[in-house]
KOLTOR-940711 format. One line per 10 residues: number of its first residue (from 1); for each residue y negated, z, x of C-alpha. Coordinates in steps of 0.001 Angstrom, whole numbers, plus 524288, in hexadecimal, padded with zeros to 5 digits. Layout:
<recs>
NUM> Y Z X; ...
</recs>
This chain:
<recs>
1> 80000 80000 80000; 7F2D3 7FBFD 8054E; 7E51F 7FBA9 7FFF1; 7DF97 7EE1B 7FD6D; 7D152 7EAA0 7FB6C; 7CE2C 7EA35 7ECF1; 7C842 7DC88 7ED7E; 7D458 7D6FB 7F42C; 7DD8F 7DD2E 7EA48; 7D533 7D8F2 7DEC4
11> 7D541 7CACC 7E399; 7E41D 7CB44 7E353; 7E556 7D011 7D555; 7DA38 7C900 7CE42; 7E1E5 7BC1C 7CDBF; 7EB0B 7C38C 7C474; 7DF87 7C4CC 7BAC4; 7DD50 7D317 7BE33; 7CF46 7D75D 7BC16; 7C76C 7E3EB 7BC91
21> 7C722 7E8E1 7AEA4; 7BA16 7EBD0 7A82C; 7BC27 7FA75 7A959; 7BCE7 7F94C 7B83C; 7B1CE 7FFE2 7BF66; 7AE53 801EF 7CD8B; 7B601 80EA4 7CC9C; 7C1C2 80988 7C505; 7C930 7FCE2 7C6AE; 7D066 7F831 7BA9C
31> 7D77E 7EB6F 7BD12; 7DD61 7E406 7B1BE; 7E0B3 7D65A 7AD5A; 7D771 7CD0F 7A6A4; 7DA52 7CC5E 79815; 7E542 7C2F5 79521; 7EFD9 7C082 78B2E; 7F945 7C1F0 7969F; 7F54E 7D01F 7995E; 7FEF2 7DAF4 79600
41> 7FB67 7E941 79767; 80633 7F35F 79712; 80199 8014F 794D2; 80BCB 809F0 79B46; 8048D 816DE 79A2F; 7F8F2 8188E 7911B; 7F197 80D62 78AB5; 7E832 8037D 79053; 7DBAB 80466 78858; 7D6F0 7F807 78195
51> 7E27A 7EFDC 78601; 7ECFA 7E83A 77F24; 7F7F0 7EF33 7862C; 8062F 7F206 783C0; 80A8F 80032 7844E; 816C5 8020E 78C8B; 817E7 810C0 78D21; 81C79 814E0 79A80; 82142 8222B 79E9B; 8165D 8273D 7A783
61> 82030 82D20 7B0FF; 8266F 81FD1 7B317; 819FA 81799 7B36A; 8193B 815FA 7C22F; 827CA 81294 7C296; 825CA 80825 7B828; 81A57 80207 7BF4B; 8216C 80220 7CC4A; 82CDC 7FB32 7C5B1; 8239E 7F0BA 7C074
71> 81D52 7EEDC 7CDCF; 82A99 7EDF3 7D49B; 831DF 7E571 7CADE; 826C9 7DB9F 7C985; 8247D 7DB65 7D846; 81618 7DE22 7D627; 81351 7E3B7 7E3B0; 80A48 7E269 7EA9D; 80104 7E8C5 7E109; 7F352 7EE40 7E1EA
81> 7F14C 7FC69 7DE0C; 7E318 7FDF9 7D99A; 7DCC1 80AE1 7D632; 7D5B5 80AF8 7C910; 7CB70 8141F 7CE97; 7C9ED 81569 7DD31; 7D535 819CE 7E5B1; 7CECD 82730 7E6E3; 7D1AD 829C9 7D879; 7DFBD 8251F 7D9A8
91> 7E237 82D3A 7E5E1; 7DC60 8392E 7DF39; 7E64E 8379C 7D44C; 7F2B4 834BC 7DBEC; 7F189 83AB5 7E985; 7F87F 84750 7E5FD; 803D0 84005 7DF82; 805D4 836F7 7EB22; 80484 840D9 7F621; 812EA 83E95 7F9C2
101> 811FB 82FB4 7F92E; 8107A 82B90 8076B; 80C63 81D95 8047D; 801C0 8222B 7FB2A; 7FD14 82C5E 804F7; 7FB34 8218E 80F16; 7F327 819DA 80541; 7EB10 825A7 8019F; 7E851 828AA 80FE5; 7E3D0 81AB5 81257
111> 7DBD7 81A0E 805DD; 7CF8F 8214A 809DF; 7C74F 814E7 809D8; 7CD9A 81033 7FD30; 7CAFA 81C4A 7F4EF; 7BEF6 816D0 7EE13; 7C423 80902 7EC37; 7CC7E 800FA 7E2FA; 7D368 7FA85 7EE85; 7E18F 7F941 7EA2D
121> 7EDE7 7FC80 7F16C; 7F6C5 7F0DD 7F3B3; 804B8 7F544 7F135; 810C0 7EDB1 7F543; 81EA5 7EEE0 7F00D; 82189 7FA46 7F938; 815F0 801D1 7F3B5; 81A28 801D7 7E57A; 81FF9 80F89 7E677; 81288 81479 7EA9D
131> 80C1F 80CC1 7DF90; 815E3 81387 7D684; 811C4 820DC 7DBB4; 80341 81DA3 7DA55; 8052D 81924 7CC33; 80D2E 82521 7C8F6; 802E9 82E17 7CED5; 7F77D 82721 7C840; 7FE23 82882 7BB02; 801C7 836B2 7BD75
141> 7F5AB 83BF2 7C446; 7EA8E 832B2 7C10B; 7E0D6 8383A 7B761; 7D671 82DB1 7B60E; 7D6F3 81EC6 7B584; 7D054 81D7C 7C2D2; 7DC54 823E6 7C8EE; 7E4D1 818A0 7C45F; 7E9E9 80C72 7CB16; 7EC4A 7FE3A 7C7DF
151> 7F740 7F649 7CDE1; 7F4E2 7E7A4 7CECC; 80009 7DEB7 7D2A5; 7FC93 7D3C1 7DBF0; 80607 7C98A 7D712; 806A8 7CBD7 7C873; 7FC7B 7CEC0 7BDFD; 7FFB1 7DD01 7BB88; 7F7A0 7E979 7BC38; 7FC91 7F767 7BB29
161> 7F1FD 8013E 7B7A6; 7F466 80FDC 7B8E9; 7E887 8166F 7B324; 7E894 82530 7B1E5; 7E904 82C2E 7A940; 7F4FF 826E2 7A297; 7F30A 81846 7A273; 7FBE0 80E32 7A8B4; 7FC8E 7FFC8 7A58F; 80159 7F2E1 7AAC7
171> 7F958 7E68F 7A8AC; 80092 7D9AE 7AA21; 7FC50 7CBA1 7A919; 80708 7C2CA 7A3E1; 81173 7C49C 7998F; 81D2A 7C283 7A285; 818B0 7CCB8 7AC4E; 8154D 7D626 7A141; 82305 7D4AF 79BBA; 8290A 7D75E 7A923
181> 820CA 7E3A6 7AAC5; 82435 7E86F 79D1D; 832B4 7E6D4 79FE8; 8318A 7EE4B 7ACC1; 82A8F 7F970 7A5D3; 834CF 7FAF9 79B10; 83D76 804ED 7A22A; 83194 80DBB 7A472; 82C1A 80DEF 796A9; 82CB8 81A03 78E24
191> 83801 81958 784C8; 83308 81AFD 77728
</recs>
């Protein structure tokens, strides 16, 4: 996992029709897809306000496992891990939870110049276990939306947004990809 300049990362994901949503500010980055009939939004925890989304109720304890399975099975790595607020807010929320995670501790030590930025971490296939731990910690310990993260895949039009408190969604462009993601999530959904 390495930090990448925001502008470089953004250039790589904008061809997928990812834009900064209107509610983005200098303090909070909220990526999303341009409106399209091809856009599917799956609410896994909580509800996305003012969106035509599908509720797939996920067990909170298994959320990070479900997302890691999606990332692995669809071969989505490398991915960018963007903070919604600045990294300082994310670190404040998850540092205690990840004190035993050596890879995250290396990132945190190197992050002093990144604390007040939206520069994403580029994560390869070998980093997905750390991405899992970050997502799990954000969902467990994050209290405010600016302590959340967004995962943007480089090769496919998919965004995963973990937004404390208690909101997790996947945005997907394209019906075929949306169907694949929905099938991969099935084993993790709450049984009704």
